[in-house]
N, C-alpha and C positions, 0 to 999 in steps of 0.2 A: 701583330698580325705584318705579316711584311709582303712587301707589293714585288712581286719577281714576275715576268711576260710566261704565260702560259700557253705549251705548245698543242699544238692544234689536239692532240690525243685527251686532252684534259679537257678538252671543249667539252659541256652538258650534254649535246647531243652525240658525241661520241662514246661518252662515257654510258649516254642512256643506253646506246645498241649494244655496247662491250658488256657492262653489266645483266641486260636481258641474253646474252649469250650462255652466257654463265649460268645463268638459272636462279640469281638472287631476286632480282627485277623483270615485274610482271607489267601490271597495265600503268605505274605511276613512272613518272622521269625526271631524272636527273634537271632540277631547274636554277641551281647557282651554284659555285666551285669557289671557295677563298683560300689561301694558299695561308697555311699554318705558319710553317717554316722553313727553313732553307740551309741545304748546306750542302758542299764541294769535298768529294774525297780526292784521293790523286786520280783517280780514272772515273767518276761517277757524280751523277747529284744524283743527291736525296732531296724530297718536297714533298711535305704532307698536307693532303689537301683534306678539307673539311665540306661535304658536300650538304646539301637540302636537296627536297624533291617534292613534285608535283603531284599529286593522289598518291596512292595504296604501295608505300615502300617497307613495308615491316620486314623483310626479310634486308634489303642492302640498306652494306656500310654507311654508315654515315662521313666513315675518315677514310682513305685511302693511304699507303707510297706509292709516289711515282719515283720510280727511278731511271736515270738515263743521263746518256755520255755529257761528257763535256764537250761545247762546239770545237775548241782549239786541239783537241785530242782526235777528232773525227778519223784524221787521214793517219793516224802510227798505230800502236800495238790495245790503245784501249778499247778500241771501234771494233779490234777482231775479238778481244773478252766480250766487247757487246753483244757480239754472232754469238759469240758460247754460252752467254745466258739467255740469251734469249730459246736458245734450242734447245735449252734442259728444263727449262718450265713447258715447251713445246713437245718435246718428245721424250721424256723422262717423267714429269711430274703430272702431264698429261693421266698418266698410265699406272699414275699411285692413288691408293684410297687410305694409306696409313699416312696420317698428318704430323709428320716429318718436318716439313717444311712449311711456308709462309701457304697461302693459298693466293697461286694470283690470277686478277680475273680478264687480265690481256698482255702478250706476248704477241711484239714488230719489230721485225728491222728491214730497215732496205738497203737491198745491197748496191745500188748506185749511190747514196750519200753517206753509208756508216751511220744514221740514225737509227737509234735503237731506243725502244722502251718498256719498260715494264709494270705493270699495277697490280701494286702487292698489299696485300693483307696487314693492314696496322696494328701492330699487336700492343702496342704502349701501355696498352692501359691490364695487359694482362700480363707479360713478360718484361724481364729486363737483358739488361745484355751486360757481361761481368766488364771488369776495368776496377781502374785502370790497365791497360800494358805495363810492364810484365808482371801484375801479381797472378797468381797463379788463381786457378778454384781452390775450394775448400775438397774435400777426398767425398763429402755426398754427394757435390756439383760435379764432383768431373766421375761418381758411377755413372749420373743420370746424361751427364753428356754421352760418355762410354759407349752405356747400353743405347742409345740412341743410335749411335755410329754403327753398332755392330746390327740393329732391326732394319735402317737405312740397309747397310751392309747383304745382307740376308733376302732383305725384296730380290734385289738382280743378284745373286751370287750365280756366276754359272747361266742365266738366262742365254735360251739362242737367241734373241736377238742384238746384243751385244755385239758389236763390230760389223752385224750386218744392216739393221732397218733403228739401230740405237747404239753411234758415238762410232770411232772408226780407231781399230786397233791402231800402233803406230808403228814406223818404219822401221828396221835394222836398227840399230843404236848407231848415231853417226859417231864416231870416235875421233875424224878430222874435225868439227865443227868444232867442239866440246875442248879439241888438246889446243886450237885456236884463241877461245876466249878465254881458258887456263892459263894463257902465258901473256894473254894481258891483264890479266886479275893478279898472276903474279909478280909480273913485271910494276902496275899499281902497289900495288902493299908490300912489294921488297923484303927485309928481310927482319919483318914482323910476322912472314909466314916461315915456320924452320924446317930446315931440311928432313926431317920423321913426314911433317906434313907435305911438301911437298913430294919426296917420295911416294904417299900413297897418293897422292891423285896421280903420280906419273906409272901407278900402278894402276888405278882405275882405269885407264885412257887404256893401256894394253886390254887389258882385262872385260871390258867391255861388253865385248859381243857374248863372250860364255857369262858372265854374271846374268845375263838381257835374257838370257834361255830359259829360266823362269815364266819371265812373263813372258814371249815368247809360247809358252806349252799351252798358249790358249787354256788355263782348265782354274780354276780354285780363281777366278777372277770375279769381279765386279765391279760398278761403277763410284767411283773416288770424289771428292771434292778437292782435292791439290790444294787448295789455299785453309788446310782442317782445323785452324787454330779455336783458338776457345770462346776468341774474342767473335767469332761469328755465329754465338748459338743464341740463340733467346732462350733464357729460362720464365720455366714460371715463377710470379710470382706470390704461390702459392707452394702447398707441397705433394703439387701432383706431379707425374710425368711427362709432361706434352709440353718436350723439349723439343725445338722447331731448330734445323741448321739450312742459316744464311749466305749469300753468296758463292755464285756455283759460276765463277765467270775463268774456272779454271780447273771445269769437270771431266772428268775421262774417263777411258773404262780403264782400268789397272788391276793392282795387287790390295789388298783392304788395310794391308801394315801403312803403304804407305803412308795413310790419312792417320793412323797408327804415328809413326815416327814423325810425321810431321808434328803433331799435335803436342806430343811430350818430346821426345831426347829435341828435337831444330831450340821447341821455346820454353823449355825451365831447366832451371839452372840444379848445377849435378844433385845434390840433396833431395832438393823436394821432388827428384824423377828418382831416385833411387828409393825413396822412400815409396813413394806409390806406384813406379812401372810395372812391377809385378802382381800384385794384388789386381791393377787396374785390364791387364795383359789376362789375370784368370778370367776376371768376369768380362770381359769381351768375349772369349773362348766361352762362356757359360752363353749369353746371352743370343750369340752364336747357332747355336746347337737349339736354344729354347725354343729358336725362327725356323726350324725347320735344314740349317745347314748339317749333311751329311757329310764326310770321309773326307777332313777337316779333322787331326787330331791336334791335341795342343801341341808338339813336340815339331808340327807343321807350321802354328803357329811361331813360336821363338825364331824356326830357322827365318822364313820371311818375314819375320819381326828387323834382325840382324841384317840383314839383305837390303829390309828396307832405308835399315839406320845410316846404313854407308852410304848408297847414293843421296841419302841428304845432304851430304856432304859438296855434290851440286849445286844443294842451294844456294847457298851467300855466289859463290860464280855468276849461275843468270841473272840472279838479283844487281849486284855490279854493272853485268849488262845491259841492263836495261834505265840506267841509274837509280835505280831506287838506293837512298841513301845510306851512305856508311851506318852511319845510325841504329839500322837496321841488322843489311847482313853484317858488319861484323860483330855484334855480340851473339846472330846465329852462330855463324862463322868456332867461335869460341867453342859453344854451349854443346854443339854436331862432335866435333871434335872430342871434348869428352864423355861423350856417349860412346864413342867408336871404341874407344881405348875400357872402357867400362865393364863392355859387353864385347868385346874382343873382335872387332868387325874386320880389324885387319886380314885377323885369320883365314878371312876369304879371296883377298888377293895372294895365297897359294893353289897355285893348279895341283 
């Protein structure tokens, strides 16, 4: 056991009310809360809580996961990401019946302080996470993950609430801001960024408005995770398909293939990606159709995927901008450009 001060959100009285609102606790009440373990990531604190009850509590969880912000980061971008994840669980997850994400028993955000928390289902007994990065999943694991993503995307595919009551449409492409960030990035990287890659970035800046017309058509869109790598997935310990997607602090309304490109083209080394990419895209498309998506053929998926791969060259630039370590964004830079070359994504920059 570890000794960690508990915030008010995990006091017995608060938990009792939260679990009653969710419908898993009726007459009983939370009697005691113990911290089993705690760890911090770059942007949040994850705490496993063990609960004990007084009275009837047969449907109530024995343990919970508290996810909350780091106090020293409450005023910066990580606070905004906390607000986004709370919005996901209150706006999106609350509308879903399919068990594709962990249950969230409580989600709260304080606009005045940037304090936030989530009380999530503890899946450690039934699920596991892949690891360690950058080791990719097996082919079978990849198929299960891609099927879960297709199912999630299909649920929200062209939903009329997108951009209205759920999520917002992004503003037109800000070429000036990205141009400024790229200039700083290029100065930092120096001659380690070859001239031909600089040219691709410069062409992307020039053609960004035209390329973004696909998104601004507002059709064949869905909710995407944004940070859709395979280590943000809970895999079932049994052979079932109960895959759960977690970490939703980068979600947005967007083109589904942005998640696929982030998962495969940005994170997988070329030999592995080339071996599985095509068949996983086939599997993804068949799962979309199986879950009711219409009017989106296999060629449209390929076109979107190539465009999403091209846009992913911006990811290392933004990572560097937000002071993410170079040990993360430099391999991303190398892998994504190899995918751009393999898929001839540079051709999309020709008018």
